[in-house]
C-alpha positions as CSV (number, residue, x, y, z in Angstrom):
1,M,4.8,9.4,-6.3
2,I,4.5,11.2,-3.1
3,R,4.3,10.2,0.7
4,L,1.7,10.3,2.7
5,T,2.7,12.1,6.2
6,E,-0.6,13.2,7.7
7,R,-3.1,11.2,9.6
8,R,-6.2,12.6,8.3
9,D,-5.0,11.5,4.9
10,Y,-4.5,8.0,6.4
11,L,-7.8,8.0,8.0
12,A,-9.7,9.0,4.7
13,A,-7.9,6.1,2.7
14,N,-9.8,3.7,5.4
15,G,-12.8,4.9,3.8
16,G,-11.7,3.8,0.2
17,R,-11.6,0.8,-1.6
18,R,-9.8,-2.5,0.2
19,A,-8.0,-5.6,-1.2
20,A,-6.7,-8.0,1.3
21,M,-3.6,-10.0,0.3
22,P,-1.5,-12.8,2.4
23,G,1.5,-10.4,2.9
24,F,-0.8,-6.9,3.7
25,V,-3.7,-4.9,3.1
26,L,-3.9,-2.5,0.3
27,Q,-6.3,0.9,0.8
28,A,-6.8,3.1,-2.3
29,R,-8.9,6.1,-2.3
30,D,-9.9,8.6,-5.3
31,R,-9.0,11.9,-4.1
32,G,-11.2,13.7,-6.5
33,D,-9.4,16.8,-6.5
34,G,-8.4,16.6,-10.4
35,D,-4.6,15.3,-9.7
36,V,-3.0,12.7,-11.2
37,V,-0.4,12.6,-8.7
38,M,-0.4,9.0,-6.8
39,R,0.3,9.5,-3.0
40,I,1.8,6.2,-1.3
41,G,1.5,5.6,2.8
42,I,2.9,2.4,4.7
43,T,1.8,1.5,8.2
44,V,3.1,-1.7,10.3
45,S,1.7,-1.9,13.8
46,K,3.2,-3.6,16.5
47,K,1.3,-7.0,16.2
48,V,3.1,-7.7,13.2
49,G,6.9,-7.8,15.4
50,N,9.4,-5.5,16.9
51,A,10.9,-2.4,15.3
52,V,13.4,-4.6,13.2
53,V,11.1,-6.6,11.7
54,R,8.6,-3.6,11.1
55,N,11.4,-1.4,9.6
56,R,12.4,-4.5,7.5
57,M,8.9,-4.7,5.9
58,K,8.5,-1.0,5.5
59,R,11.7,-0.9,3.4
60,R,10.3,-3.7,1.4
61,F,7.1,-2.0,0.8
62,R,8.8,1.2,-0.1
63,A,10.9,-0.6,-2.9
64,L,7.8,-2.8,-4.2
65,A,5.8,0.7,-4.3
66,R,8.8,2.2,-6.2
67,E,8.5,-0.3,-8.6
68,V,4.5,-1.7,-8.8
69,L,2.5,1.5,-8.6
70,P,4.2,3.9,-11.5
71,Q,2.9,1.2,-13.8
72,N,0.0,-0.3,-12.4
73,G,-1.1,2.5,-9.8
74,L,-4.2,4.3,-9.8
75,A,-3.6,8.0,-11.0
76,G,-5.5,10.7,-8.7
77,H,-5.5,8.4,-5.5
78,D,-4.1,7.6,-2.3
79,H,-2.6,4.2,-1.7
80,V,-2.0,3.0,1.7
81,L,-0.3,-0.4,2.2
82,I,-0.7,-1.9,5.8
83,G,1.6,-4.7,6.5
84,R,0.6,-8.0,7.8
85,A,1.9,-10.4,10.2
86,G,3.0,-12.8,7.2
87,G,4.1,-10.5,4.7
88,I,7.8,-10.3,6.2
89,E,8.5,-14.1,5.4
90,R,6.8,-13.8,1.6
91,P,9.3,-14.2,-1.2
92,Y,9.8,-10.7,-3.0
93,P,8.3,-12.1,-6.9
94,D,4.9,-12.9,-4.8
95,L,4.6,-9.2,-3.4
96,V,4.6,-7.9,-6.5
97,R,2.2,-10.3,-7.8
98,E,0.1,-9.5,-4.8
99,L,0.1,-5.9,-5.3
100,E,-0.8,-6.1,-8.9
101,K,-3.5,-8.3,-8.2
102,A,-4.6,-6.1,-5.4
103,L,-4.8,-2.8,-7.3
104,R,-6.6,-4.6,-10.5
105,R,-9.0,-5.3,-7.9
106,V,-9.6,-2.2,-6.1
107,A,-9.4,-0.3,-9.7
108,R,-12.8,-2.5,-10.6
109,P,-16.0,-0.4,-10.4
């Protein structure tokens, strides 16, 4: 898994499929370049909370992505997790189930 670092990649992912969950929104876009590498991007806006809360949420999302994406992620896709206000209070096992559900949802044709 490779991290998204450029703004244009996040903007491109915005045009892909999305699945909204209580703690986050997942965006997934097929790059169509023939490469099977999964890329991940994480973003949490200032609406969610102060810097401590945002950084904590990003750490949780990185751990979540490391755990779930290797088995359930979409090969050749860019995945972007966008933090929502209720995401920091959600139990970690719930976030795992929600990410698995969101990945199934965006994988449907």
